[in-house]
KEKE-3310 file (N, C-alpha, C; in steps of 0.2 Angstrom, whole numbers, plus 5000, padded with zeros to 4 digits):
npx = (5055:5057:5048:5050:5036:5042:5047:5059:5067:5077:5073:5073:5080:5075:5073:5078:5075:5083:5081:5088:5089:5090:5106:5113:5126:5129:5138:5148:5157:5169:5167:5165:5172:5163:5151:5157:5162:5150:5141:5149:5149:5135:5129:5136:5137:5122:5120:5128:5119:5113:5121:5128:5119:5115:5129:5127:5118:5119:5129:5122:5111:5117:5122:5110:5104:5113:5108:5096:5099:5100:5088:5078:5064:5056:5058:5052:5039:5036:5036:5026:5015:5008:5002:4993:4986:4981:4973:4964:4955:4950:4943:4933:4925:4921:4913:4905:4899:4893:4882:4864:4852:4841:4841:4844:4833:4819:4804:4787)
npy = (4733:4716:4701:4682:4671:4658:4656:4653:4661:4675:4690:4704:4720:4733:4744:4760:4775:4789:4806:4822:4834:4852:4859:4865:4877:4890:4901:4910:4923:4926:4939:4947:4936:4926:4926:4921:4908:4904:4904:4897:4883:4882:4884:4877:4861:4860:4862:4851:4841:4834:4823:4817:4811:4802:4796:4789:4782:4766:4761:4761:4753:4740:4737:4738:4725:4718:4716:4711:4698:4691:4687:4675:4672:4661:4655:4663:4665:4651:4652:4661:4656:4648:4661:4662:4652:4654:4663:4661:4651:4656:4665:4659:4651:4666:4667:4655:4657:4670:4665:4665:4655:4654:4656:4642:4634:4629:4633:4629)
npz = (5977:5977:5978:5973:5969:5975:5990:5996:5988:5989:5994:5983:5978:5967:5962:5968:5973:5976:5986:5989:5998:5999:6002:6015:6024:6039:6043:6055:6062:6052:6043:6028:6024:6027:6019:6007:6009:6014:6000:5991:5998:5999:5986:5976:5980:5979:5964:5961:5965:5960:5954:5964:5971:5962:5961:5974:5976:5970:5978:5990:5989:5985:5998:6005:5998:6002:6014:6013:6005:6016:6022:6028:6020:6020:6034:6039:6036:6040:6055:6058:6055:6064:6070:6061:6061:6073:6072:6061:6069:6080:6072:6066:6077:6081:6071:6070:6083:6081:6072:6069:6078:6071:6058:6052:6052:6047:6036:6040)
capx = (5058:5052:5049:5046:5034:5046:5050:5067:5074:5077:5067:5077:5079:5074:5075:5080:5075:5083:5079:5093:5084:5094:5111:5115:5129:5128:5146:5149:5163:5174:5164:5166:5173:5157:5147:5160:5159:5142:5140:5153:5146:5128:5128:5141:5131:5113:5121:5130:5113:5109:5126:5130:5113:5116:5135:5126:5111:5121:5131:5116:5107:5121:5120:5102:5105:5116:5103:5091:5100:5102:5083:5074:5057:5053:5058:5048:5033:5034:5035:5020:5010:5007:4999:4988:4982:4976:4969:4957:4954:4948:4937:4929:4924:4917:4906:4898:4893:4888:4878:4859:4849:4834:4845:4846:4827:4814:4798:4783)
capy = (4729:4711:4693:4679:4666:4655:4659:4649:4665:4682:4699:4708:4728:4732:4751:4764:4783:4794:4812:4825:4841:4859:4859:4874:4880:4894:4903:4917:4927:4928:4945:4944:4926:4921:4926:4918:4901:4901:4904:4892:4878:4881:4885:4871:4856:4860:4861:4846:4837:4824:4818:4816:4808:4796:4793:4786:4776:4759:4758:4760:4749:4735:4736:4736:4719:4712:4714:4708:4692:4688:4688:4669:4671:4654:4653:4668:4662:4647:4656:4666:4650:4648:4666:4663:4647:4655:4669:4656:4648:4663:4670:4652:4654:4671:4665:4652:4661:4675:4662:4665:4648:4654:4653:4634:4631:4630:4636:4622)
capz = (5980:5971:5981:5969:5973:5977:5998:5996:5985:5992:5991:5977:5978:5959:5961:5973:5971:5983:5987:5993:5998:5999:6007:6017:6028:6040:6046:6058:6063:6047:6040:6021:6022:6029:6012:6002:6011:6013:5994:5989:6000:5999:5979:5973:5983:5975:5958:5960:5969:5956:5954:5971:5973:5957:5965:5981:5976:5971:5985:5995:5983:5986:6006:6006:5994:6006:6022:6009:6006:6024:6026:6026:6019:6020:6039:6042:6035:6044:6061:6058:6054:6071:6072:6058:6060:6079:6069:6058:6074:6082:6065:6065:6081:6080:6064:6073:6088:6078:6068:6073:6077:6066:6050:6051:6052:6039:6038:6038)
cpx = (5053:5052:5045:5041:5038:5049:5057:5070:5071:5076:5075:5076:5080:5076:5076:5078:5076:5082:5083:5089:5091:5099:5113:5121:5130:5136:5145:5155:5169:5172:5163:5166:5166:5154:5150:5160:5153:5140:5144:5149:5139:5125:5132:5137:5125:5114:5122:5124:5114:5116:5130:5124:5113:5123:5132:5122:5115:5127:5127:5114:5111:5122:5116:5102:5107:5111:5099:5092:5101:5095:5081:5067:5052:5052:5052:5041:5031:5034:5031:5014:5006:5000:4993:4984:4977:4971:4962:4953:4950:4940:4931:4926:4919:4909:4901:4894:4889:4881:4869:4854:4844:4836:4846:4839:4824:4807:4792:4776)
cpy = (4722:4703:4689:4675:4662:4657:4659:4657:4670:4686:4700:4716:4729:4739:4756:4770:4787:4801:4816:4831:4847:4857:4864:4874:4887:4895:4911:4919:4928:4933:4941:4938:4924:4921:4922:4911:4900:4901:4898:4884:4878:4880:4877:4863:4854:4860:4854:4838:4829:4821:4817:4811:4801:4793:4787:4779:4768:4758:4756:4754:4741:4735:4733:4728:4716:4708:4709:4700:4689:4685:4680:4670:4666:4652:4658:4669:4654:4647:4659:4661:4649:4652:4664:4658:4650:4660:4666:4654:4652:4666:4665:4653:4660:4668:4661:4654:4666:4673:4662:4657:4649:4654:4646:4631:4634:4631:4629:4627)
cpz = (5976:5977:5974:5974:5976:5985:5997:5993:5990:5991:5987:5975:5969:5960:5967:5971:5977:5982:5990:5992:5999:6006:6010:6023:6031:6045:6049:6060:6059:6043:6034:6020:6023:6024:6007:6002:6011:6008:5991:5990:5998:5991:5974:5973:5978:5968:5956:5962:5967:5954:5959:5972:5969:5960:5972:5981:5972:5976:5988:5992:5984:5994:6009:6003:5999:6013:6019:6009:6011:6026:6021:6027:6022:6027:6042:6042:6040:6053:6060:6056:6058:6073:6068:6058:6068:6076:6067:6063:6076:6078:6065:6069:6083:6076:6066:6078:6085:6075:6070:6072:6072:6057:6049:6051:6047:6042:6036:6036)
residu = (UNK:UNK:UNK:UNK:UNK:UNK:UNK:UNK:UNK:UNK:UNK:UNK:UNK:UNK:UNK:UNK:UNK:UNK:UNK:UNK:UNK:UNK:UNK:UNK:UNK:UNK:UNK:UNK:UNK:UNK:UNK:UNK:UNK:UNK:UNK:UNK:UNK:UNK:UNK:UNK:UNK:UNK:UNK:UNK:UNK:UNK:UNK:UNK:UNK:UNK:UNK:UNK:UNK:UNK:UNK:UNK:UNK:UNK:UNK:UNK:UNK:UNK:UNK:UNK:UNK:UNK:UNK:UNK:UNK:UNK:UNK:UNK:UNK:UNK:UNK:UNK:UNK:UNK:UNK:UNK:UNK:UNK:UNK:UNK:UNK:UNK:UNK:UNK:UNK:UNK:UNK:UNK:UNK:UNK:UNK:UNK:UNK:UNK:UNK:UNK:UNK:UNK:UNK:UNK:UNK:UNK:UNK:UNK)
# end
């Protein structure tokens, strides 16, 4: 994902790397047909796994980008600024409290 320094711009999804694990189906009750069904369902999708992933990546990326296009980064930053200001105030107070009075004295 990419976000320009211009927070008026929306984030942009540059790359999506999907991984698809092993696909398996278990079948009971059909005897020899079970083995044929399991073999065909388990082997064929695994051989085509890369093609399946490649076919899914673009539509998923487009859907994610539609969601990212609705994100208002500038508004999110403006909403979080009071929290950041409060954090800075607390940090400054802590620093002033932890300073030793001996640090500000000069030796004679």
